[in-house]
N, C-alpha and C positions, 0 to 999 in steps of 0.2 A: 554742919548744915551749909558749909560753903564760906567763902570770903565775905565778911561783913563790910569790907571797905569798897566793895563794888557799888558804883552809882547806877541808878536806874537810867536806862537808855531805851526809849521806845523802839528805835530802829534796830538796835541789837536784839531786843526781845522779839521783834517781828522776824528777823533773819534766823534767830535760834529756833523759833517755832516752825518756820518753813523747812529748815534743814532737818529738824526732828521728824517731820512728815516724810521726807525723802529717806532718812536713815531707817525709819520704821519699815518702809517698803523693801529696803535691802535686807533687813532682818527677817521679814516674812518670807522672802525668797530662799534664804538660807534654811529656815526652819522647814519649809516645804520640801527642800532637797533632802534634809535629814530624815524626815518622815517617810519619804519615798524609799530611802535606803533601809530604814527600819522595817518597812512593809516587806521588802524582799528577804530580809533576814528572818523575820517572823515566819514567813511562808516556808523558807528553807527548814527551819526548826520543826514546823508542823509536818512536813513531808518525811523528815527523818524520825518522827515520833518523839522529839524532845519537847514535850508540852511544858515542862517547868521553865526551860530557857525562853520559850515563846512568851510565857506569862511574865517573866522578868523584863523582857524587851518591850512588851506592850505598855508597861508603866511609863517609860520615857516617851513613848508614842502619844499617850494620853496627855502627859504634861506639855508636850510641844503643841498639841491641838489647843489646850487651854491658853497657852501663851499667844497663839495666833489670834484667838478671839479677843484677848486683852489688848493686843496691839491695834486691832481694828478700832476699838473704842478710843484708845489714846490718840490715834491719828485723827479721828473726828474732833476730839476736844482741842487738839493743837490748831486745827483749821478754824475752829470756832473762835479761839482766842486771837488768832491773826486778824479776824474781822472786827475785833473789839479793841484794837490798840488805842484808838482815840479816847476810849472811855478810861483807860489807865493813866492818861496824861495828867489830868487835873484831879483825879480821885485820891482822897486821903486814905480811904478804906476800900477794900475790894467790893465792887458792885454785887448786889445780892443775886441778880439774875445770871451772873457768870461765875459766882463763887465756887460752885460745884466743879466746874471745869478747871479752875485755877488750883484748887486743893487736890484734885485728881492728878494733875500733871506733877505737882510737888510730890505726891505720894508715889507715883510711878517712877520718878527720876532716880530714886535710890534702889529700885528693884528691876530695872530694865537696863541692859548694856547699851546705853545711848548717851554719849557725851553732850550732844545738843540739848537733851532734856535737862541735864545738869546745869548748863548755861542758862536755860530758861528759868529753872528753879532759883538760881542766884539773882536773876533780875526781879522775880516776884518777891524774894526775900528783901532785896534792897528797897523795893517799893512799899511793901506792907509790913515789914518788920520781921525780926527773928522769931518772936513768939507765935506769930501767925504761921510761919513756916513749920515750927515744931508741932503745933497742933494739927496741921494738915498732914504731916509725916506720920503721925500716930492715929489719925482720924478721930481726934477727940471731939470734934464738932459733928461727927456722923454725917458729913456732907460728901465724902468721897464716893464716887460711882461704885455701886455694889458689884457690878460685873468685874470691874478691875480688881477689887479686893478678893473676890472669889477665885478668879482665874490666875492671879499672880501668887496666890498662896499655894506652895508646893506641898501636896499631901499624897499619901499612898492611895491609889484608886481602890475602890471596893471590888470584890471578886466578881460580882454580877456585871459591872461595867467592863472589866477586863475580858470576861467571857464574850460579851457582846462585840467588843472590838476585834477579838481574835476571830470570831465567826464572820465578821464583815471582811476582814483581810483574807480569810480562807476562801470566801465566796468570790472575792475580786480576783484572787490569784488562781482560782479553780483547783483548790486543794480539798480532797475528801477528808474533812476533819470531823471526828466524833469524840465527844467528851467522855470521860470515864463514867459519869452517871448515865449517859445515853447508852454506852456499851453495856452496862449492867442491866439496864431495862431491856435491851435487845436480847441479851442472854436469857433473861427470865421469860421473854415472849417465845423464844425458840424452844425452851424446855416445857412449854405449856402442853398439858395433856388434855385430850378431849374427854368430856364427861358425858356418858351416854344419855342420862336423864336430864341434861341441861336444856332449858327452853331454847327454841330456835328463834332468834331475834329477827330473822329474815322472813319468817312465815307471816301470812296475812292474819289480821286480828280476827279472832273467832274461829279460825280453822283448826282442825284437829292436828295436833303435832305428833309426829311419828318418832319413836325412839330409835335412834340409829346405833347399832352396836359398834364397838371399837373394832379396829382392824384385827383379824385373826380370832374373832370371838363369834361363836355360833349363836343362833337364835335361841332365846330362853323361853319359848312357849308364848310369846306375845302374839296377840291376835293381829296386830298391825304388820307383823313381819310375814313375809311370804316364804314358807318352808320349801325346801328342795323337793323335787318329785319323788325321790327315793329315801325320804327321811324316816318312814315307818317300815323298817325291816325290808327295804328294797321294793316294796309294792307301791304302785302309784296311788296317790290319794284320790284321784279321780277314778271311779269304779269302771272296770271294763264291761263290755256288753254281756259277757258270760260269767260275771263274778258270783251270781247266785245259782250255784249248782249247774253251771253250763248253759242255763237258759237265759234268754235276753230279758233285760229289765222291762222292756216294752212287751207286753203280752201279745201272743199271736192271736189271730182271729178265732181259732178253735181251741184256745188254751183252757176254757171253762166249759168243759162238757161238750165240746164240738160246736157250740153255738157262738156266733159272733158277739163280741162285746158291744159293737155298734148296733143300735136298734134296727130291727128288720124294716123293710119297706112295705110290709103288708099293712093294709088299713086296719085299724082297731076301732072301727065304727066312727072314725073322724072323717067328715066329708072333705076337709081341706087337704088331706093326704092323697097323693096320686097312687093308684093301684099299681102293684108290681107287675112287670111283664110276665108272660107264661114261661115257665122253666123248660117245658117239653113241647116240641112242635108235633102236631098230629101227622099221622102217616098219610100216604097219597090217597088212600081210599076214604079218608075222613073229610076231605074237602068236598063240600056239596056242589060246587059249581063245576068242578072238573069231572069229566067222564072217561078218563083214561086216555090212551094214545089216539083212539079213533076221533075223539073230540078235537084234538089238535090238528089231525089230518083234514077234517071237514073245514076248519077255519082257513087252512091254506088254500083249499079249493075255492072258497068264497073270494079270497083276495085275487086269485087268478082270474075268476070270471069278471070281477070288477075291472081289471086291466083290459 
């Protein structure tokens, strides 16, 4: 746990915490550079179809991201302890309101590559004792920041998290990445065959659905299907005008015994009906007012005398 012969020095503790904050910033920049390189490598593996190698590389990428989040929390705790140096001078025990920050720094000193944190841990051990430092190192008091414990614990990421990170990297690097499960689902969708009697989901509710035959299949006598014009032996389903023995389906006026089917215009004792006009005009001698050609000549003479 460090050299027990070190004496507590508030100034040295303050400088160690300040330098730890600076060192953490340098570590963060290195980790960000490593992750940038890992992103390029993972994108290259995805382009070449090496999905297994990309899955292995993404584990280190996730662990680096966890370390970045832990360093952010440690940096804030170091700055907090810097502002409380005066509380450490006359205190025999660690103050309650800052004990979580002190134990978290001691816990992180053995798990982060930062020698300034080790120096700060030695100062806290010299001030509060070796037993205090041991309990903080193993979090026996359960006061260490939970985020630091979770993010500094190196574990194998789950498959769902790795898949999410791979998809994020593929989208950022503009790589067309399709997982094996998605490829299988796409193959099943492409092999899907149309069922003729399946309900049409796009039809309006309450409307009559029409069975659509599959490609290359002839109509099977369904009333909703429109048959071809020559489906019945080459003859049109619509009857021709002379299909019944050469005569028109529409009967002629004299098809029934020479009489018109339409009622005659002769009055049948009904006063509302107009009488039909005469069918034959009388000869010249039948007109009572005319007296032959001499009558017309006399009329011309009269017109001349009037003039």
